[in-house]
N, C-alpha and C positions, 0 to 999 in steps of 0.2 A: 504494500500500500504506500502510495506517495501522496503527500499533501502539498499543494502549490499555493503560494501567496504572492499576488502581484502588488506592486506599488509604483509610484512615480507618475501617475496620471494627474491631470489638472487642466487648467484653462490657459491657453497660449494664443498669441496673435498669429495670424498667417505669416509664414516665413520663419517662425520661431522653431525651437527645438525642445524635445523632451526625451528623457531616458527612462524607459520602463524596466523594472526588475522583477524577476520571478524566483523566489526562494523555495527550494524543495526540501522536504523533510527526508530523513532516511540517509543511509550510507551508500546507496547504489545509484546516485544521480548520474554517474557516467555510463550507466547501462541504458539510459533513455535518450532517444532523439527528442528534441524539444521543438515546439512550434508556437507561433503567435497567430491568433485569429482576431477578428473584430466583427462587431455587429452594431450596425446603425439602426435607429428606430425605424420599424416597418420593413426592415430588410433582413435577408438571411445572413447567418454567420459566414464570413468569408476568410479564406486563407490570406495571411500576410507574409509570413516567413517561417523557415524551418532550418534547423541546424543538426548536424550529425552528432553522434555520441562524443566523438573526440573534438568536435568543433572544426574539423578540417573541410567539411562540405556544408554549403548553404544553398538555399533556394528562396526565391522571392516572387511575390505576385508582381505582374508587370506594372501595376499602379503605384508601387512603392520602390521599384528598382532604381537605384541611384540616389535615393533619398533616405532610405532606412537601412540599418545594419543590424543583423542579429549576431550575437556572440555569447560565449559562455565561459564561466570559470568553474571548472569541476571541483577545485579545491574549496570553493565557497558554496557549492551546491546552488549556483545561481545562473540563470539565463537572463540576457538583456536584450532590449530592443532600443537602439538609438534611432530617434526619429528627427530628421532635419528637414528644412524647407517645408514645414507643415502647411497643409491646405485645409480649407473648411470642409472639404469632402473626406478628410481623414477623421472627422468627428465620429466617435463610436465608443462602445465599451470594448476594451481590449482584454483578451484572455490568453493566458499561456496554457500549454497542454504538453503532456508527456506521453511518448509512445514507447512502451516496453519492447526492448529488442531493437527496434528502429533501424533496420539495415538500409532502408530507403527513406528518402525525404518525401513524405506524403503531403498532399494538399487537401485531402479529404478529412474533415473533422471526425468521420467515423473510424479513422485509423488510430486515433489517439485514445489512450486508456484513462488518463487522469486530467482534470481541469481545475484551474483556479477559479476564484469567485469573480474576477474581472475588475478592471480599473477604468474609470471614465476619462476619456481624452476629448476635450472640446477645443476646437480651433475657431477663433473668431476672425471675421473678415475685416 
């Protein structure tokens, strides 16, 4: 069992930056691929980024490529999402997720086994 806790959300102006953190409980963090998803009001949850267990491979949604960076620190049991050049359309609740085993970087939320409670990101124009 893994518990995930996100933090770092908030209100930021367009063009600004935020860094989200996702802290995982347990001693097997490096056994999980990690992903970030987001859900805006009235919309389905969508894939944002994913990172392999070692951190050596990443994958991004086209909408955030070049602006967001996913990385992890296995010694701290933490995954991060650095978000730069934020746009109003990035406004959503952001969730981190863990996939046990995680040999491939999946974009489907159904592939992930554990989820955090979410953190709100609001980008004003």
